[in-house]
N, CA, C and O atoms as a DFTB+ gen file, in Angstrom:
396 C
 N C O
     1  1     -59.913     -43.284      43.097
     2  2     -58.602     -43.113      42.863
     3  2     -57.919     -43.626      44.365
     4  3     -58.473     -43.288      45.411
     5  1     -56.750     -44.414      44.380
     6  2     -56.016     -45.189      45.430
     7  2     -55.108     -43.904      45.924
     8  3     -54.539     -43.183      45.105
     9  1     -55.027     -43.683      47.403
    10  2     -53.976     -42.773      47.848
    11  2     -52.445     -43.960      47.892
    12  3     -52.426     -45.191      47.923
    13  1     -51.372     -43.014      47.879
    14  2     -50.489     -43.553      47.908
    15  2     -49.653     -42.915      48.801
    16  3     -49.556     -41.705      49.004
    17  1     -48.764     -44.275      49.573
    18  2     -47.985     -44.149      50.976
    19  2     -46.757     -44.703      50.572
    20  3     -46.782     -45.627      49.758
    21  1     -45.456     -44.197      51.105
    22  2     -44.489     -44.866      50.845
    23  2     -43.451     -45.050      52.091
    24  3     -43.465     -44.253      53.029
    25  1     -42.676     -45.997      52.044
    26  2     -42.125     -45.889      53.239
    27  2     -40.539     -46.349      52.693
    28  3     -40.246     -47.358      52.052
    29  1     -39.628     -45.244      53.181
    30  2     -38.146     -45.535      52.387
    31  2     -37.147     -45.811      53.584
    32  3     -37.131     -45.194      54.650
    33  1     -36.391     -46.760      53.244
    34  2     -35.248     -47.351      53.987
    35  2     -33.875     -47.242      53.125
    36  3     -33.629     -47.567      51.963
    37  1     -33.034     -46.627      54.199
    38  2     -31.759     -46.166      53.568
    39  2     -30.631     -47.336      54.172
    40  3     -30.882     -47.917      55.228
    41  1     -29.521     -47.587      53.492
    42  2     -28.410     -48.315      53.578
    43  2     -27.565     -48.620      52.649
    44  3     -28.063     -48.937      51.568
    45  1     -26.307     -48.621      52.749
    46  2     -25.360     -48.552      51.406
    47  2     -25.243     -49.987      50.891
    48  3     -24.343     -50.291      50.107
    49  1     -26.166     -50.892      51.334
    50  2     -26.054     -52.176      50.588
    51  2     -27.334     -52.362      49.472
    52  3     -27.464     -53.265      48.645
    53  1     -28.241     -51.190      49.735
    54  2     -29.719     -51.573      48.862
    55  2     -29.431     -51.305      47.552
    56  3     -28.504     -50.529      47.321
    57  1     -30.088     -51.832      46.581
    58  2     -30.055     -51.357      44.878
    59  2     -31.537     -50.925      45.080
    60  3     -32.428     -51.721      45.377
    61  1     -31.708     -49.673      44.903
    62  2     -32.927     -48.999      44.491
    63  2     -33.566     -49.428      43.484
    64  3     -34.794     -49.380      43.554
    65  1     -32.869     -50.026      42.136
    66  2     -33.674     -50.605      41.361
    67  2     -34.333     -51.910      41.461
    68  3     -35.269     -52.258      40.741
    69  1     -33.805     -52.609      42.378
    70  2     -34.267     -54.014      42.841
    71  2     -34.807     -54.056      44.015
    72  3     -35.674     -54.908      44.211
    73  1     -34.436     -53.173      45.049
    74  2     -35.219     -53.709      46.274
    75  2     -36.416     -52.581      46.518
    76  3     -36.262     -51.464      47.011
    77  1     -37.462     -53.089      46.113
    78  2     -38.744     -52.228      46.356
    79  2     -39.913     -53.117      46.239
    80  3     -40.019     -54.002      45.389
    81  1     -40.796     -52.826      47.152
    82  2     -41.753     -53.568      47.121
    83  2     -43.531     -52.863      46.934
    84  3     -43.715     -51.732      47.385
    85  1     -44.316     -53.355      46.493
    86  2     -45.689     -52.639      46.454
    87  2     -46.653     -53.440      46.900
    88  3     -46.552     -54.655      46.724
    89  1     -47.870     -52.827      47.626
    90  2     -48.940     -53.523      48.018
    91  2     -50.040     -52.431      47.788
    92  3     -49.917     -51.227      48.012
    93  1     -51.081     -53.052      47.324
    94  2     -52.672     -52.492      47.219
    95  2     -53.548     -52.956      48.079
    96  3     -53.884     -54.132      47.942
    97  1     -54.014     -52.326      48.947
    98  2     -55.410     -52.711      49.743
    99  2     -56.255     -52.132      49.622
   100  3     -55.921     -50.953      49.734
   101  1     -57.490     -52.249      49.403
   102  2     -58.636     -50.985      49.704
   103  2     -58.416     -49.758      48.773
   104  3     -58.497     -49.735      47.545
   105  1     -58.182     -48.952      49.453
   106  2     -58.038     -47.476      48.850
   107  2     -56.556     -46.826      48.795
   108  3     -56.299     -45.676      48.440
   109  1     -55.505     -47.955      49.286
   110  2     -54.457     -47.367      49.888
   111  2     -53.182     -48.215      48.635
   112  3     -53.509     -49.325      48.215
   113  1     -51.936     -47.654      48.187
   114  2     -51.074     -48.522      47.582
   115  2     -50.062     -47.870      48.403
   116  3     -49.959     -46.659      48.595
   117  1     -49.242     -48.908      48.920
   118  2     -48.183     -48.688      49.855
   119  2     -47.010     -49.145      49.144
   120  3     -47.069     -50.260      48.625
   121  1     -45.596     -48.229      49.001
   122  2     -44.652     -48.643      48.264
   123  2     -43.559     -48.634      49.562
   124  3     -43.466     -47.864      50.518
   125  1     -42.842     -49.722      49.209
   126  2     -41.442     -49.715      50.017
   127  2     -40.252     -49.608      49.121
   128  3     -39.973     -50.495      48.315
   129  1     -39.394     -48.270      49.298
   130  2     -38.321     -47.989      48.292
   131  2     -37.377     -47.875      49.231
   132  3     -37.534     -47.555      50.409
   133  1     -36.156     -48.213      48.531
   134  2     -34.878     -48.027      49.038
   135  2     -33.937     -47.210      48.663
   136  3     -33.808     -47.340      47.446
   137  1     -33.032     -46.243      49.179
   138  2     -31.717     -45.575      48.917
   139  2     -30.592     -45.893      49.660
   140  3     -30.780     -46.461      50.736
   141  1     -29.340     -45.616      49.270
   142  2     -28.344     -45.682      49.816
   143  2     -27.423     -44.380      50.261
   144  3     -26.231     -44.474      50.550
   145  1     -28.088     -43.307      50.265
   146  2     -27.456     -42.115      50.792
   147  2     -28.701     -41.088      50.815
   148  3     -29.841     -41.451      50.525
   149  1     -28.372     -39.779      51.185
   150  2     -29.097     -38.717      51.027
   151  2     -29.421     -38.260      49.770
   152  3     -30.583     -37.975      49.481
   153  1     -28.561     -38.169      49.040
   154  2     -28.241     -37.867      47.473
   155  2     -29.470     -38.425      46.923
   156  3     -30.289     -37.638      46.449
   157  1     -29.780     -40.048      46.923
   158  2     -30.302     -41.042      46.354
   159  2     -31.822     -40.367      47.022
   160  3     -32.820     -40.194      46.323
   161  1     -31.775     -40.148      48.009
   162  2     -33.154     -40.145      48.704
   163  2     -34.030     -38.643      48.245
   164  3     -35.239     -38.535      48.042
   165  1     -32.952     -37.559      48.168
   166  2     -33.622     -36.599      47.376
   167  2     -34.229     -36.761      45.938
   168  3     -35.276     -36.254      45.534
   169  1     -33.429     -37.507      45.299
   170  2     -33.898     -37.805      43.918
   171  2     -35.204     -39.059      44.061
   172  3     -35.999     -39.305      43.154
   173  1     -35.187     -39.678      45.281
   174  2     -36.525     -40.624      45.226
   175  2     -37.683     -39.954      45.709
   176  3     -38.771     -40.318      45.262
   177  1     -37.624     -38.859      46.706
   178  2     -38.464     -38.047      47.038
   179  2     -39.095     -37.277      45.703
   180  3     -40.296     -37.341      45.442
   181  1     -38.436     -36.770      45.144
   182  2     -38.873     -36.042      43.899
   183  2     -39.626     -36.904      42.969
   184  3     -40.594     -36.462      42.349
   185  1     -39.173     -38.239      42.839
   186  2     -39.855     -39.150      41.954
   187  2     -41.271     -39.807      42.639
   188  3     -42.172     -40.307      41.965
   189  1     -41.273     -39.688      44.245
   190  2     -42.102     -40.177      44.656
   191  2     -43.363     -38.640      44.758
   192  3     -44.571     -38.879      44.786
   193  1     -43.037     -37.721      44.786
   194  2     -44.190     -36.454      44.440
   195  2     -44.764     -36.429      43.462
   196  3     -45.949     -36.103      43.382
   197  1     -43.693     -36.937      42.039
   198  2     -44.285     -36.804      40.698
   199  2     -45.142     -38.023      40.365
   200  3     -45.833     -38.164      39.356
   201  1     -44.981     -38.909      41.406
   202  2     -45.835     -40.135      41.360
   203  2     -47.062     -40.038      42.121
   204  3     -47.701     -41.067      42.341
   205  1     -47.484     -38.856      42.571
   206  2     -48.669     -38.710      43.471
   207  2     -48.522     -39.238      44.958
   208  3     -49.599     -39.162      45.550
   209  1     -47.693     -39.652      45.577
   210  2     -47.510     -39.748      46.837
   211  2     -47.794     -38.785      47.928
   212  3     -47.098     -37.814      48.228
   213  1     -48.926     -39.177      48.499
   214  2     -49.424     -38.237      49.413
   215  2     -48.522     -38.199      50.860
   216  3     -48.264     -37.076      51.293
   217  1     -48.146     -39.107      51.447
   218  2     -47.287     -39.370      52.766
   219  2     -46.150     -40.284      52.719
   220  3     -46.149     -41.290      52.008
   221  1     -45.182     -39.938      53.474
   222  2     -43.846     -40.648      53.386
   223  2     -43.323     -40.970      54.807
   224  3     -43.337     -40.045      55.619
   225  1     -42.896     -42.095      55.168
   226  2     -42.536     -42.753      56.385
   227  2     -40.502     -42.929      56.350
   228  3     -40.016     -43.498      55.373
   229  1     -39.840     -42.553      57.133
   230  2     -38.650     -43.075      56.717
   231  2     -37.948     -43.727      58.027
   232  3     -38.226     -43.561      59.214
   233  1     -36.946     -44.522      57.418
   234  2     -36.680     -45.637      58.539
   235  2     -36.007     -44.616      59.805
   236  3     -36.179     -43.416      60.019
   237  1     -35.372     -45.398      60.356
   238  2     -34.512     -44.791      61.633
   239  2     -33.078     -44.246      61.019
   240  3     -32.469     -43.389      61.660
   241  1     -32.630     -44.665      59.977
   242  2     -31.276     -44.228      59.481
   243  2     -31.235     -42.856      59.080
   244  3     -30.178     -42.282      58.819
   245  1     -32.287     -42.354      59.030
   246  2     -32.404     -40.771      58.478
   247  2     -32.282     -39.567      59.678
   248  3     -31.894     -38.405      59.557
   249  1     -32.816     -40.376      61.014
   250  2     -32.921     -39.370      62.201
   251  2     -33.780     -38.517      61.680
   252  3     -34.363     -38.607      60.599
   253  1     -33.855     -37.514      62.644
   254  2     -34.380     -36.417      62.693
   255  2     -33.890     -35.369      61.889
   256  3     -34.739     -34.672      61.334
   257  1     -32.465     -35.058      61.674
   258  2     -31.924     -34.166      60.784
   259  2     -32.011     -34.762      59.426
   260  3     -32.118     -33.969      58.490
   261  1     -31.987     -35.862      59.206
   262  2     -32.323     -36.240      57.476
   263  2     -33.946     -35.773      57.396
   264  3     -34.229     -34.757      56.762
   265  1     -34.709     -36.348      57.884
   266  2     -35.865     -35.913      57.967
   267  2     -36.282     -34.483      57.620
   268  3     -37.025     -34.147      56.697
   269  1     -35.655     -33.671      58.548
   270  2     -35.809     -32.289      58.318
   271  2     -35.384     -31.899      57.054
   272  3     -36.094     -31.107      56.434
   273  1     -34.297     -32.335      56.532
   274  2     -33.862     -31.706      54.904
   275  2     -34.712     -32.313      54.413
   276  3     -35.308     -31.470      53.743
   277  1     -35.286     -33.417      54.260
   278  2     -36.396     -33.813      52.988
   279  2     -37.465     -32.827      53.501
   280  3     -37.598     -31.938      52.660
   281  1     -38.165     -32.671      54.415
   282  2     -39.078     -31.974      54.672
   283  2     -38.876     -30.381      53.968
   284  3     -39.655     -29.841      53.182
   285  1     -37.878     -29.952      54.387
   286  2     -37.415     -28.455      53.702
   287  2     -37.363     -28.672      52.367
   288  3     -37.742     -27.784      51.604
   289  1     -36.901     -29.847      51.901
   290  2     -36.852     -30.410      50.228
   291  2     -38.210     -30.303      49.564
   292  3     -38.277     -29.987      48.376
   293  1     -39.319     -30.560      50.297
   294  2     -40.441     -30.541      49.726
   295  2     -41.440     -29.227      49.958
   296  3     -42.556     -29.037      49.476
   297  1     -40.703     -28.426      50.814
   298  2     -41.592     -26.940      51.031
   299  2     -42.412     -27.403      52.042
   300  3     -43.409     -26.725      52.288
   301  1     -42.213     -28.404      52.680
   302  2     -43.349     -28.865      53.860
   303  2     -44.813     -29.251      53.454
   304  3     -45.796     -29.238      54.196
   305  1     -44.759     -29.621      52.044
   306  2     -46.047     -30.171      51.560
   307  2     -46.016     -31.415      51.380
   308  3     -47.016     -31.872      50.825
   309  1     -45.135     -32.204      51.682
   310  2     -45.672     -33.803      52.007
   311  2     -45.220     -34.037      53.404
   312  3     -44.139     -33.700      53.885
   313  1     -46.582     -34.906      54.216
   314  2     -46.075     -35.353      55.766
   315  2     -45.253     -36.193      55.426
   316  3     -45.390     -37.000      54.506
   317  1     -44.052     -36.036      56.357
   318  2     -42.764     -36.909      56.285
   319  2     -42.986     -37.137      58.117
   320  3     -43.247     -36.361      59.036
   321  1     -42.740     -38.522      58.029
   322  2     -42.315     -38.826      59.717
   323  2     -41.273     -39.828      59.402
   324  3     -41.100     -40.295      58.277
   325  1     -40.516     -40.166      60.570
   326  2     -39.409     -41.276      60.723
   327  2     -39.474     -41.790      62.151
   328  3     -39.996     -41.302      63.154
   329  1     -38.739     -43.008      61.939
   330  2     -39.089     -44.329      62.988
   331  2     -38.000     -43.815      63.927
   332  3     -36.978     -43.201      63.621
   333  1     -38.449     -44.209      65.186
   334  2     -37.687     -43.816      66.248
   335  2     -37.682     -45.013      67.316
   336  3     -38.665     -45.749      67.400
   337  1     -36.894     -45.139      67.885
   338  2     -37.167     -45.943      68.956
   339  2     -36.798     -45.649      70.603
   340  3     -36.101     -44.660      70.827
   341  1     -37.103     -46.214      71.386
   342  2     -36.889     -45.577      72.928
   343  2     -35.255     -45.720      73.148
   344  3     -34.611     -46.640      72.643
   345  1     -34.679     -44.690      73.964
   346  2     -33.241     -44.529      74.340
   347  2     -32.912     -46.147      74.996
   348  3     -31.977     -46.840      74.595
   349  1     -33.406     -46.360      75.544
   350  2     -33.292     -47.602      76.836
   351  2     -32.744     -48.563      75.887
   352  3     -31.825     -49.269      76.300
   353  1     -33.183     -48.728      74.578
   354  2     -32.910     -49.875      73.718
   355  2     -31.851     -49.110      72.517
   356  3     -31.965     -49.508      71.357
   357  1     -31.014     -48.210      72.772
   358  2     -29.960     -47.858      71.922
   359  2     -28.834     -49.148      71.832
   360  3     -28.419     -49.639      70.782
   361  1     -28.462     -49.554      73.194
   362  2     -27.390     -50.650      72.852
   363  2     -27.768     -51.980      72.044
   364  3     -26.913     -52.531      71.350
   365  1     -29.126     -52.503      72.157
   366  2     -29.611     -53.201      71.367
   367  2     -29.711     -53.312      69.880
   368  3     -29.531     -54.330      69.212
   369  1     -30.087     -51.869      69.372
   370  2     -29.906     -51.424      68.137
   371  2     -28.450     -51.245      67.456
   372  3     -28.249     -51.512      66.272
   373  1     -27.543     -50.803      68.265
   374  2     -26.123     -50.831      67.948
   375  2     -25.778     -52.081      67.868
   376  3     -25.037     -52.256      66.900
   377  1     -25.991     -53.035      68.464
   378  2     -25.319     -54.533      68.437
   379  2     -25.888     -54.850      67.334
   380  3     -25.043     -55.254      66.535
   381  1     -26.949     -54.856      66.909
   382  2     -27.942     -55.283      65.614
   383  2     -27.240     -55.008      64.206
   384  3     -26.639     -55.714      63.397
   385  1     -27.576     -53.714      64.282
   386  2     -26.891     -52.839      63.104
   387  2     -25.515     -52.685      62.855
   388  3     -24.883     -52.614      61.801
   389  1     -25.038     -52.632      64.528
   390  2     -23.627     -52.329      63.953
   391  2     -22.564     -53.525      63.756
   392  3     -21.365     -53.269      63.643
   393  1     -23.106     -54.967      63.716
   394  2     -22.313     -55.843      63.485
   395  2     -22.818     -57.185      62.931
   396  3     -22.022     -58.092      62.689
């Protein structure tokens, strides 16, 4: 049986029904899923749990607070990480994502 891993991206312009991707390599199925907000994230995390996903990584839009909320939602039973960048690159990220 393949292990299942998911990467979740959050942004208001995504369409979660359309903006997804799946890759299978060796013993791992990787899913890239999207949500528009935290409410959808909670729903999607429950779906991923029901599908047997064993680990989840979140994009930087969730931040530490959003990651913590999802960890609590799962009862700390699903390993959840989130993407960060070095503080000295804050301005570059703000320029790219801010406009």
